[in-house]
VOPAGU-2260 file (C-alpha; in pm, 1 decimal, decimal comma):
REM VOPAGU-2260
SITE   aa  ch    i         X         Y         Z
SITE  UNK   A    0   -2250,2    4097,2   -3682,8
SITE  UNK   A    1   -2629,6    4075,2   -3762,4
SITE  UNK   A    2   -2837,8    4330,3   -3575,0
SITE  UNK   A    3   -3023,6    4091,4   -3397,3
SITE  UNK   A    4   -2714,0    3972,7   -3245,9
SITE  UNK   A    5   -2638,3    4180,5   -2882,1
SITE  UNK   A    6   -2420,7    3913,9   -2741,4
SITE  UNK   A    7   -2126,6    3915,5   -2993,2
SITE  UNK   A    8   -2227,9    3609,3   -3175,4
SITE  UNK   A    9   -2331,7    3589,7   -3561,2
SITE  UNK   A   10   -2315,4    3761,9   -3874,6
SITE  UNK   A   11   -2620,6    3969,2   -4040,5
SITE  UNK   A   12   -2544,4    4315,1   -4248,8
SITE  UNK   A   13   -2234,2    4495,2   -4177,3
SITE  UNK   A   14   -1880,9    4357,5   -4132,7
SITE  UNK   A   15   -1667,8    4253,8   -3878,4
SITE  UNK   A   16   -1307,6    4194,4   -3844,5
SITE  UNK   A   17   -1309,2    3806,2   -3980,0
SITE  UNK   A   18   -1444,7    3959,9   -4317,3
SITE  UNK   A   19   -1836,2    3793,9   -4235,2
SITE  UNK   A   20   -2087,8    4057,1   -4289,1
SITE  UNK   A   21   -2308,8    4184,4   -4020,6
SITE  UNK   A   22   -2569,2    4289,4   -3930,5
SITE  UNK   A   23   -6497,7    5404,4   -1641,9
SITE  UNK   A   24   -6841,2    5528,8   -1595,4
SITE  UNK   A   25   -6982,5    5883,5   -1576,8
SITE  UNK   A   26   -7025,3    6114,2   -1305,5
SITE  UNK   A   27   -7293,0    6414,9   -1308,9
SITE  UNK   A   28   -7282,1    6722,5   -1141,8
SITE  UNK   A   29   -7540,4    6951,2   -1040,5
SITE  UNK   A   30   -7460,0    7325,7   -1050,3
SITE  UNK   A   31   -7582,0    7550,3    -831,0
SITE  UNK   A   32   -7800,9    7853,5    -982,9
SITE  UNK   A   33   -7997,4    8147,5    -872,3
SITE  UNK   A   34   -8312,2    8071,5    -767,4
SITE  UNK   A   35   -8605,7    8055,4   -1007,0
SITE  UNK   A   36   -8936,0    7913,6   -1130,5
SITE  UNK   A   37   -8899,6    7607,2    -966,1
SITE  UNK   A   38   -8831,8    7701,0    -614,1
SITE  UNK   A   39   -8569,6    7431,1    -537,4
SITE  UNK   A   40   -8320,3    7658,3    -583,8
SITE  UNK   A   41   -8152,5    7416,4    -885,3
SITE  UNK   A   42   -8367,4    7588,3   -1168,6
SITE  UNK   A   43   -8275,9    7715,2   -1492,4
SITE  UNK   A   44   -8134,9    8022,1   -1609,7
SITE  UNK   A   45   -8346,7    8296,2   -1727,8
SITE  UNK   A   46   -8167,2    8298,9   -2100,8
SITE  UNK   A   47   -8160,5    7994,6   -2215,3
SITE  UNK   A   48   -8145,4    8098,8   -2582,0
SITE  UNK   A   49   -7834,4    8291,8   -2503,4
SITE  UNK   A   50   -7646,5    8015,9   -2337,1
SITE  UNK   A   51   -7768,0    7793,6   -2612,1
SITE  UNK   A   52   -7600,0    7974,4   -2872,4
SITE  UNK   A   53   -7258,4    8028,1   -2663,1
SITE  UNK   A   54   -7287,5    7649,7   -2619,8
SITE  UNK   A   55   -7302,1    7537,6   -2970,6
SITE  UNK   A   56   -7025,8    7843,8   -3047,9
SITE  UNK   A   57   -6790,3    7643,3   -2843,7
SITE  UNK   A   58   -6853,1    7290,6   -2922,7
SITE  UNK   A   59   -6791,9    7429,8   -3321,3
SITE  UNK   A   60   -6461,4    7566,7   -3236,3
SITE  UNK   A   61   -6375,4    7261,7   -3070,3
SITE  UNK   A   62   -6503,7    7044,6   -3331,3
SITE  UNK   A   63   -6292,8    7223,4   -3584,4
SITE  UNK   A   64   -5954,3    7210,1   -3355,0
SITE  UNK   A   65   -5997,5    6848,0   -3373,7
SITE  UNK   A   66   -6045,1    6798,2   -3733,9
SITE  UNK   A   67   -5755,5    7008,3   -3798,4
SITE  UNK   A   68   -5499,0    6809,3   -3579,4
SITE  UNK   A   69   -5646,1    6473,9   -3699,3
SITE  UNK   A   70   -5587,5    6655,6   -4063,9
SITE  UNK   A   71   -5251,2    6709,3   -3963,6
SITE  UNK   A   72   -5150,9    6388,2   -3821,5
SITE  UNK   A   73   -5326,4    6186,8   -4128,1
SITE  UNK   A   74   -5001,8    6375,2   -4301,0
SITE  UNK   A   75   -5271,5    6556,7   -4518,2
SITE  UNK   A   76   -5141,8    6926,0   -4426,2
SITE  UNK   A   77   -4897,0    7033,8   -4670,1
SITE  UNK   A   78   -5032,7    7104,6   -5055,5
SITE  UNK   A   79   -4806,4    6831,6   -5179,0
SITE  UNK   A   80   -5013,9    6601,1   -4966,3
SITE  UNK   A   81   -4680,2    6431,4   -4770,4
SITE  UNK   A   82   -4801,1    6629,7   -4424,0
SITE  UNK   A   83   -4522,6    6951,0   -4525,4
SITE  UNK   A   84   -4520,2    7287,9   -4665,0
SITE  UNK   A   85   -4484,6    7187,4   -5019,5
SITE  UNK   A   86   -4197,0    7372,5   -5075,2
SITE  UNK   A   87   -4014,7    7026,2   -5205,2
SITE  UNK   A   88   -3642,7    7221,2   -5189,8
SITE  UNK   A   89   -3568,6    7253,5   -4823,7
SITE  UNK   A   90   -3400,7    6954,0   -4657,0
SITE  UNK   A   91   -3526,2    6804,4   -4319,3
SITE  UNK   A   92   -3341,5    6884,5   -3992,2
SITE  UNK   A   93   -3151,0    6530,7   -3952,8
SITE  UNK   A   94   -3111,7    6577,4   -3589,7
SITE  UNK   A   95   -3455,0    6639,8   -3510,3
SITE  UNK   A   96   -3630,0    6354,8   -3342,6
SITE  UNK   A   97   -3965,6    6428,8   -3433,0
SITE  UNK   A   98   -4186,4    6261,6   -3668,9
SITE  UNK   A   99   -4263,9    6387,8   -3987,6
SITE  UNK   A  100   -4629,1    6259,2   -4023,6
SITE  UNK   A  101   -4575,0    6113,3   -4323,5
SITE  UNK   A  102   -4781,0    5789,9   -4358,7
SITE  UNK   A  103   -4574,9    5441,1   -4330,6
SITE  UNK   A  104   -4602,2    5239,4   -4662,0
SITE  UNK   A  105   -4837,0    4953,6   -4695,5
SITE  UNK   A  106   -4688,8    4728,5   -4951,3
SITE  UNK   A  107   -4441,9    4421,4   -4886,1
SITE  UNK   A  108   -4213,8    4255,6   -5001,1
SITE  UNK   A  109   -4226,8    3910,7   -4858,3
SITE  UNK   A  110   -4228,0    4017,6   -4510,0
SITE  UNK   A  111   -4016,6    4318,2   -4556,3
SITE  UNK   A  112   -4231,8    4637,2   -4619,2
SITE  UNK   A  113   -4160,1    4818,3   -4959,2
SITE  UNK   A  114   -4264,1    5106,3   -5184,4
SITE  UNK   A  115   -4072,0    5379,6   -4988,9
SITE  UNK   A  116   -4031,2    5692,7   -5128,4
SITE  UNK   A  117   -3709,2    5829,2   -5388,3
SITE  UNK   A  118   -3646,7    6127,9   -5097,6
SITE  UNK   A  119   -3419,6    6160,3   -4813,3
SITE  UNK   A  120   -3745,0    6063,6   -4566,9
SITE  UNK   A  121   -3776,0    5730,2   -4809,5
SITE  UNK   A  122   -3454,1    5644,2   -4736,3
SITE  UNK   A  123   -3412,9    5680,7   -4399,6
SITE  UNK   A  124   -3765,8    5475,2   -4359,1
SITE  UNK   A  125   -3619,4    5211,5   -4552,4
SITE  UNK   A  126   -3284,1    5186,1   -4347,8
SITE  UNK   A  127   -3527,6    5171,6   -4034,5
SITE  UNK   A  128   -3719,0    4864,8   -4195,6
SITE  UNK   A  129   -3423,5    4733,2   -4315,3
SITE  UNK   A  130   -3244,6    4687,1   -3974,0
SITE  UNK   A  131   -3558,2    4533,8   -3792,0
SITE  UNK   A  132   -3553,4    4285,4   -4112,0
SITE  UNK   A  133   -3174,1    4204,9   -4044,0
SITE  UNK   A  134   -3254,3    4170,6   -3659,6
SITE  UNK   A  135   -3525,3    3937,7   -3675,0
SITE  UNK   A  136   -3533,0    3556,2   -3599,1
SITE  UNK   A  137   -3564,0    3507,0   -3986,4
SITE  UNK   A  138   -3181,8    3560,8   -4012,5
SITE  UNK   A  139   -3093,4    3214,3   -3828,4
SITE  UNK   A  140   -3259,8    3002,8   -4050,3
SITE  UNK   A  141   -3106,4    2957,7   -4415,2
SITE  UNK   A  142   -3410,0    3007,7   -4646,0
SITE  UNK   A  143   -3550,8    3274,4   -4460,8
SITE  UNK   A  144   -3229,9    3466,7   -4419,5
SITE  UNK   A  145   -3145,3    3404,5   -4765,5
SITE  UNK   A  146   -3477,9    3615,0   -4843,3
SITE  UNK   A  147   -3421,1    3857,2   -4626,0
SITE  UNK   A  148   -3123,1    3937,8   -4757,1
SITE  UNK   A  149   -3203,3    3909,5   -5172,9
SITE  UNK   A  150   -3481,1    4137,2   -5047,7
SITE  UNK   A  151   -3248,5    4429,8   -4865,9
SITE  UNK   A  152   -2931,8    4444,5   -5100,2
SITE  UNK   A  153   -2866,6    4486,4   -5431,1
SITE  UNK   A  154   -2800,4    4161,2   -5645,2
SITE  UNK   A  155   -2433,0    4207,7   -5655,4
SITE  UNK   A  156   -2419,5    4286,9   -5253,1
SITE  UNK   A  157   -2657,5    3959,2   -5183,3
SITE  UNK   A  158   -2451,7    3713,7   -5376,8
SITE  UNK   A  159   -2112,0    3820,3   -5243,2
SITE  UNK   A  160   -2287,7    3828,4   -4852,3
SITE  UNK   A  161   -2497,4    3482,6   -4919,7
SITE  UNK   A  162   -2191,7    3225,7   -4854,9
SITE  UNK   A  163   -2005,7    3416,8   -4580,8
SITE  UNK   A  164   -2333,9    3442,4   -4382,0
SITE  UNK   A  165   -2412,3    3079,3   -4431,3
SITE  UNK   A  166   -2063,0    3001,2   -4300,5
SITE  UNK   A  167   -2093,0    3204,9   -3977,2
SITE  UNK   A  168   -2459,0    3086,6   -3910,9
SITE  UNK   A  169   -2293,4    2753,7   -3856,9
SITE  UNK   A  170   -2432,1    2473,4   -3652,6
SITE  UNK   A  171   -2146,6    2529,8   -3383,0
SITE  UNK   A  172   -2296,6    2881,2   -3357,8
SITE  UNK   A  173   -2673,6    2834,6   -3338,4
SITE  UNK   A  174   -2585,0    2573,4   -3087,5
SITE  UNK   A  175   -2425,8    2823,2   -2855,0
SITE  UNK   A  176   -2755,8    3009,7   -2885,0
SITE  UNK   A  177   -2950,0    2708,2   -2799,3
SITE  UNK   A  178   -3072,2    2656,3   -3136,1
SITE  UNK   A  179   -3052,7    2324,8   -3310,8
SITE  UNK   A  180   -2912,3    2334,8   -3676,3
SITE  UNK   A  181   -3208,9    2474,4   -3839,9
SITE  UNK   A  182   -3220,3    2758,3   -3617,9
SITE  UNK   A  183   -3517,5    2599,4   -3413,9
SITE  UNK   A  184   -3540,9    2689,7   -3042,5
SITE  UNK   A  185   -3601,1    2348,1   -2804,0
SITE  UNK   A  186   -3979,6    2268,2   -2752,3
SITE  UNK   A  187   -4099,5    2482,0   -2469,4
SITE  UNK   A  188   -3856,1    2783,3   -2513,6
SITE  UNK   A  189   -3875,5    3072,4   -2741,9
SITE  UNK   A  190   -3542,0    3251,5   -2931,0
SITE  UNK   A  191   -3584,2    3645,1   -2905,7
SITE  UNK   A  192   -3418,6    3820,4   -3170,2
SITE  UNK   A  193   -3538,5    4202,7   -3225,1
SITE  UNK   A  194   -3453,7    4515,0   -3292,0
SITE  UNK   A  195   -3614,4    4850,9   -3233,9
SITE  UNK   A  196   -3509,6    5163,5   -3418,5
SITE  UNK   A  197   -3471,8    5467,4   -3177,9
SITE  UNK   A  198   -3405,2    5710,9   -3436,9
SITE  UNK   A  199   -3223,7    5773,5   -3795,3
SITE  UNK   A  200   -2996,1    6051,1   -3884,9
SITE  UNK   A  201   -2896,9    6094,0   -4314,2
SITE  UNK   A  202   -2576,8    6137,9   -4336,8
SITE  UNK   A  203   -2570,7    6187,3   -4691,3
SITE  UNK   A  204   -2810,7    6213,1   -5006,9
SITE  UNK   A  205   -2745,5    6240,1   -5379,4
SITE  UNK   A  206   -3075,0    6153,0   -5578,9
SITE  UNK   A  207   -2977,7    5835,0   -5659,8
SITE  UNK   A  208   -2740,5    5725,3   -5346,3
SITE  UNK   A  209   -2789,6    5786,9   -4945,3
SITE  UNK   A  210   -2610,8    5692,3   -4648,5
SITE  UNK   A  211   -2841,4    5653,3   -4341,0
SITE  UNK   A  212   -2735,5    5565,6   -3973,2
SITE  UNK   A  213   -2975,7    5393,0   -3777,1
SITE  UNK   A  214   -3000,3    5387,5   -3391,0
SITE  UNK   A  215   -3183,9    5103,9   -3224,7
SITE  UNK   A  216   -3202,5    4880,5   -2933,6
SITE  UNK   A  217   -3131,9    4544,3   -2980,7
SITE  UNK   A  218   -3296,7    4213,5   -2791,5
SITE  UNK   A  219   -3185,4    3862,4   -2835,3
SITE  UNK   A  220   -3135,1    3550,7   -2615,4
SITE  UNK   A  221   -3329,9    3231,7   -2507,0
SITE  UNK   A  222   -3629,1    3266,2   -2323,0
SITE  UNK   A  223   -3701,0    2922,3   -2112,6
SITE  UNK   A  224   -3703,5    2722,0   -1803,6
SITE  UNK   A  225   -3359,6    2582,8   -1923,1
SITE  UNK   A  226   -3234,6    2859,6   -2094,6
SITE  UNK   A  227   -2852,3    2980,5   -2010,2
SITE  UNK   A  228   -2851,0    3271,8   -2216,9
SITE  UNK   A  229   -3176,4    3511,1   -2096,2
SITE  UNK   A  230   -3270,1    3784,5   -2332,4
SITE  UNK   A  231   -3076,1    4079,4   -2275,2
SITE  UNK   A  232   -3027,5    4435,7   -2437,7
SITE  UNK   A  233   -2821,2    4632,4   -2607,7
SITE  UNK   A  234   -2768,1    4967,6   -2800,5
SITE  UNK   A  235   -2613,6    4978,3   -3140,8
SITE  UNK   A  236   -2591,1    5204,4   -3466,1
SITE  UNK   A  237   -2597,2    5061,1   -3828,4
SITE  UNK   A  238   -2490,4    5273,8   -4098,1
SITE  UNK   A  239   -2624,0    5202,5   -4429,3
SITE  UNK   A  240   -2502,4    5274,9   -4804,7
SITE  UNK   A  241   -2836,9    5262,6   -5016,9
SITE  UNK   A  242   -2848,2    5264,2   -5373,6
SITE  UNK   A  243   -3194,0    5364,8   -5559,8
SITE  UNK   A  244   -3260,8    5099,8   -5810,7
SITE  UNK   A  245   -3538,7    5046,6   -6051,0
SITE  UNK   A  246   -3813,1    4896,2   -5764,7
SITE  UNK   A  247   -3709,7    5101,4   -5495,0
SITE  UNK   A  248   -3380,3    5173,8   -5221,8
SITE  UNK   A  249   -3125,6    4888,7   -5175,8
SITE  UNK   A  250   -2836,5    4804,7   -4940,1
SITE  UNK   A  251   -2495,9    4824,5   -5096,0
SITE  UNK   A  252   -2286,3    4825,5   -4790,9
SITE  UNK   A  253   -2288,4    4855,0   -4403,1
SITE  UNK   A  254   -2108,1    4892,8   -4123,7
SITE  UNK   A  255   -2218,3    4856,8   -3695,1
SITE  UNK   A  256   -2075,2    4990,8   -3406,0
SITE  UNK   A  257   -2192,8    4974,6   -3006,2
SITE  UNK   A  258   -2381,5    5245,8   -2857,7
SITE  UNK   A  259   -2495,7    5556,0   -2795,3
SITE  UNK   A  260   -2610,7    5360,6   -2457,0
SITE  UNK   A  261   -2817,2    5465,8   -2206,4
SITE  UNK   A  262   -2776,8    5430,6   -1799,7
SITE  UNK   A  263   -2991,5    5134,6   -1752,4
SITE  UNK   A  264   -3322,6    5181,5   -1583,3
SITE  UNK   A  265   -3422,3    5039,0   -1224,3
SITE  UNK   A  266   -3691,1    4826,9   -1397,9
SITE  UNK   A  267   -3662,0    4469,2   -1231,1
SITE  UNK   A  268   -3602,3    4197,2   -1514,2
SITE  UNK   A  269   -3913,1    3999,0   -1600,2
SITE  UNK   A  270   -3924,0    3635,4   -1575,7
SITE  UNK   A  271   -3870,4    3361,9   -1848,1
SITE  UNK   A  272   -4262,9    3307,9   -1874,8
SITE  UNK   A  273   -4339,1    3673,5   -1896,8
SITE  UNK   A  274   -4083,6    3747,2   -2205,2
SITE  UNK   A  275   -4203,3    3463,6   -2396,8
SITE  UNK   A  276   -4541,0    3587,9   -2351,9
SITE  UNK   A  277   -4482,8    3958,7   -2471,1
SITE  UNK   A  278   -4289,1    3830,7   -2793,4
SITE  UNK   A  279   -4606,2    3632,8   -2878,3
SITE  UNK   A  280   -4846,3    3868,4   -2804,9
SITE  UNK   A  281   -4683,3    4202,9   -2894,3
SITE  UNK   A  282   -4596,6    4267,7   -3299,5
SITE  UNK   A  283   -4387,6    4484,8   -3452,2
SITE  UNK   A  284   -4410,1    4818,9   -3624,1
SITE  UNK   A  285   -4379,5    4949,4   -4034,6
SITE  UNK   A  286   -4132,5    5244,0   -3931,7
SITE  UNK   A  287   -4155,6    5572,0   -4106,3
SITE  UNK   A  288   -3928,6    5892,6   -4075,3
């Protein structure tokens, strides 16, 4: 089942029972001071020089604090330039949900971020971004699906996935989602398929291999006046086995399961027009652990 398939349709990155691959203004205040030379009760204090020095000191401390916070957030706080302590030998706490402060990569392999580090954080970041790509609308069109799979998986794994996925994303299957045989939505409608990682867990790491679980929420459905399959959400966990190749992390195999799912909130569902507008206006992220 594909990562973006939240209604039991399709095939993406993991393995299903049938053998297919899954996945304002400024206000001023006058302060009442002791009467001075002005005689109006709002005079300056008698020792302006001393207060000026105090003000300069306070401002200087504030500026230093802001600079320190900004430097830390940029990931430059560690001796190794990664925002950590620079000890290199300690392993990050995989149960923590706090961001590490490591900068996201800026490279792209097609539409997918690339250049993740050959370490534990890099493996988790790669897995998160792979999950996003496998849950995207690109998986429902043949050419872009092949590109995504060839980019994310090792050559051997991609070759095994290609034909079963093409068979799974059949015209009949696409029609059930309201798409035409080429994966296009009807005029005036917007097909939605997104994966939003919530957190990652490093299951195993041995230098050239890693196993990572990505907990995510997904959106899938058709937003439009004639839609019979409105956009809905679900919660999944995608676990991927990664291998370090010459050019970075690649997926070897993967599985997917439901949950963990929180209790739904009491926010009223938005209209089809609101969902379509939001999908067009709000872009995605490059995820970094």
